[in-house]
N, C-alpha and C positions, 0 to 999 in steps of 0.2 A: 442575499450576500450582505446587505447593509446591517442586518440583525446581528450576525456573528462579528462583524467589524466593530459594532457598538459594544457588544457583550465583552469582547476581548480588549476593547479600547486600543485598537490597532491604529498607529499613526506613523506613516512612512514618509512624512515630509522630509525633504532634504536627502532622499535616498534614490539610488538607481537599482532596479531589480532586474536580474537576468533569469529568465524562466523559459518555458516552452509555449508554443502555440499548437495545442493538441486538438483532438477531435472530440465532438460530443460534449459530455459533461466535464471532461478534463480540460476544456477550454477556459474554465472559470478562473484559473490562477492569475493570469495577467489582469483580468477584470477586477478581481479582488484587490490586487496590489494598487491599481490605479484609483479605485474607489477609496482606498485607505490613505490616499494622499501622496503616493510616490511621485517624485519629480519626473521620472522616466521609467518606462517598463519596456525592456527588450524581450520579445517573444520569438523564440527560434522554432521554425517549422520544418518538418521533414515529411516525405512520403512514408506511409506505413500501411500495415494491413487494415488499419482502422480508418484511413482517409488520406487524401492527397494534400500535400503542403499548400498548394494554391487555393484549394477549397477551404482549408482551415483558416488561411489568412483572410480570405474574403468574408468568412463567417465572423471572425474576431473583429474585423474592421467594422462590419455592420452592427454588431452588438455594442462595440465601444462608441459608435456614433449615436446609437439609441440612448446610451447612458450619459452622453455628453462628455466623454473622456477620450475621444479619438486623438486629441493632441498629445496625450501622454503615452500612448502605446505605439511601438514600432514593431510590426510583425515582419519577419524576414526569413529567407532561406540561407542567409549568410552564416558562416561558421560561428559558433558561440564564442570562441577564443578571441575573436576580433573586438568583442565588447567587454572583455574581462577587466581591463584596466580601470573602468569606471563603475564596476558592479559592487554594490555594498551587500546585497543579498543574492546568493546564487542558489536556486532551488535544485535539489537532486532529483530532477524529473527526467523522463525518458529521453527527450530529444537533446538534452545536454549531456547525457551519459554516453560513454564513460568520462568522468571528470578527471583528467590527468594533467600532465605538466603544462600543456599549452594554455590551459585555463588557470591552473593554480599558481604558476610562477608569475602570472601577470596581474593577479588580484591586488587591490590596495590594502593597506594595513587596517582599515576599518571595514572589514568584510567578514561575513559569516555564511557558512553553508548549512542551512537547516535541512534535516532529513524529514520527509513527509511521512515518517513512521517511527517506530520505537527502535532503539539501538540494536536489540536482539534480532531484528529483521534485516540488518545490514548485510549487503552482498559485496564481497571484496572487489568484484569485477566492475562495480558501479563507480567507485571513488577511491583515489589513492590517499588513504588516511595518513600514511607515513609522510608523504610529501606535504600534506596540509600541516602536519605538526612541524615539519622542518621550516615551513614558511609562516608559521604562527597564524594559520587560518583556522579559527574555531569551527568545529563540527559538532552539532548536537542533534539528538533525536527529539521527536515530538511526543509528549505524554498523551497517548490515545485514551487513557483511562481518566484523564482530567474530568471532573464532574460536568463541566460545560460541554465536553465532547462525547465521552463514552462510545468511541468509535467501534470497539470490539463488540458492542451489543448488536451491531448490524450483522456481524458474522453469524450469530445465532438465527437472526431473521432471514439471512440469506440461505442458510440450510433449510429452513422451513419453506421458503418460497420454492426452492429447487425440488424438494420432496413433493410439494403439491403439484409441480409441473410433471412429475412422474406418476401422478395419480395415487400417491401414497397418502392415505387419510391422516396419518400421524396419530390421531386419536386412537388409543389402544393398540397402536402399531408397535412392533418389536424392531427397534432401530439400533444398529451397531455403529458406534462412532470409532473410527480408526484415527487416532490423533491424540496429542497431548495438549496441555494448557499452554497459553491462555485461551486458545480457540475452542477446545473441547468443552470447557466449563461454560462458555457463552452459549454453545448449542444446547447444552443440558438445561440452562436457565430458561430457554425458550420452549423446548420440546417437552420437558417433564410436566409443566403445568397443564399441558394438553393431554395428559394421561398416557403419553407414549411410554413404553417400557424401554429404558435406555441401558445399554451395556457399552463399556468402553474398553478398547485395546489401545494402550499407550505404547507406541513403538520405542519410546525412550526408556521404558521400564522392562523391556525384553531384549535379549540378545538376538533372538530370532522369532518370527511370527508364525512359523509353520509347526509349532509344538502341538502335539495331539490334544493337550488340554484346552487349547484355544479353538479347536475345531467345532466343538458344540456351540460356542458363542456365535460363530459364523453361521452354522447350519440352522440355528434356531431363530435367526433374524429374518425380517421381511425386506429390509433395505440396509445398505451400508452408506455411511457418510464419511468421506475421507477428508480429514481436517488436520494434517500434519505439516506444520510450517517451520519446524526446527531441524529435524533429522533429514538428511539428504539421501538416506538409504531407502531402497525399495520397500514399500509397505504392502503392496499387492504385486505378486509375481516376483520374478528373480529368484536368487538362491535362498534368501531368508525372509521374503515377504509372505503374506497370506497366499497359499496356493490357489491359483485360479480355478482349479478343479472344484474346490470347496464351494466357490461362488457359482460356477457354471452348473454344477449338479443340483443346486437348489434354486436356480433361476433368480438370483438376487440382483436387483438393480443397484447401481452405484451412483450416488451423488458425489461429484468430485469438486472440491473447492481448492484444496492444495495438498500436495504430497506426491511422492515419487511412486508412480504406478506403471506397469508394463502395458502401455496403450495398445501396442500391436498385438500382443497375446490376448488381451481382453477382446479386441475386435475380432480376432480369428476364432475365439471361443464363442462369439455371439453374445457376449455379456453387454447389457445395456449400461452405458456410462453417460451421465448427464452433468454438465455439458460435454459434448464430444471432443472439444478442442484439447489438444495435447500441449502441456506446458512443462518446462523444466522444473526441477526441485527449487523451492524458494519463491516460486511465482504462483499466482492465483489464476485458476481457470476463468473465473469471473470475480471482479472486485466488488466491494461494497457499493460501488456506483450502480450496480444492477438493481439495487433497492430504490434508487432515486438520487437526487442531487445533494441532499443534506449532508451525507457522510463525507463526500468529497469536498464540498464547500467548507464545511467546518474544519476538516483536517488540514486542508491547504491554507486556510486562513490562520490556523493555529501555528503552522510551520512558519508563515510570514511573521507572526508575532514573536516567535523564538528568535528569528533573525533581527527583528527590530530591537529587542531588549539587548542583545549582544552588541549590535552596532552602536547603539546609544551609550552603552557602558564603555566600549572601547574609545569612543570620542571624548568621554569624560576623563580619560586617562587610566582606566582600569587595565590590568594585565589580561591576557587571554583567559587564564584560569579564573580570575575574578569576574570577568564578564560572563563566562559560562556558569559560574556559581549563582550569579544574579538571576539568570534565566531559569535555572533549576529551582531556586528558592521561590520563584514566582508560581511554580506548579505546572507550567506549560511545557517545560523542557525536561529531557532526560539525558544524562551523560553516559558515556560508554563504561 
């Protein structure tokens, strides 16, 4: 964690951070904030499918004590809005979402909400952008392709890891990617040098995926990687997705990272889908954290850096737009 804090020159002195107290690798955000000098870090915990709130609080308290920052972090199950009035950076993370009027209307004038992803990944149900604009609360995405981060590279590595877990050799394998950029090109960068034969069906380039001319691409494959993070329309199954019969009849396993698929029909047809977990469109079955801690540590640190730049600019008298522009010019932030 200290490496990325140093590389990005993160300095949160004089700031209060409102974030989550999450499970496993996602527990790093409050630790990064405290190590980067934040005066106070409020970490909101909730029970979830990944872990119990009290367990997460105990783990975070133990880690913060080991790092000598226990006096800076307050982990709690209290509602996030109770701490909004003092928050300078509010992270758009799971246990704070949805971020609506109870939080937004109580935020101070020197506050920023950095998204821990790029603006095109934004989900309306997560955050009320119009209300943020009304209350002059700047919201910016994080530039995941920044040379110090290159977070999307992990998506290609994630596809490779999941293929290996299905015992797909990749070397000289025929792999069909169902998805568009930027994720598809990252998978190609990783798989093609291993001499995999790659074909791509981009759902954004077709009005329907059950066209006869696409059938041969499916049937001539040895595995399918679903990597569609933009379109919410079904890419496998449903009225316009790739017919499940094409997949079943050829015993094709599916690696699913993101994209709308008919999980129930795939299961009924006996199609192997890995991982098995069903997620709604716009969510990943497994995130880049499945590759290890670096992607999450770097991305969340970068999000905090976005917030730092904006807050410091606002405190110097910059307008919301001027503060956002400063962060974008730094190369670490992206605007909508």
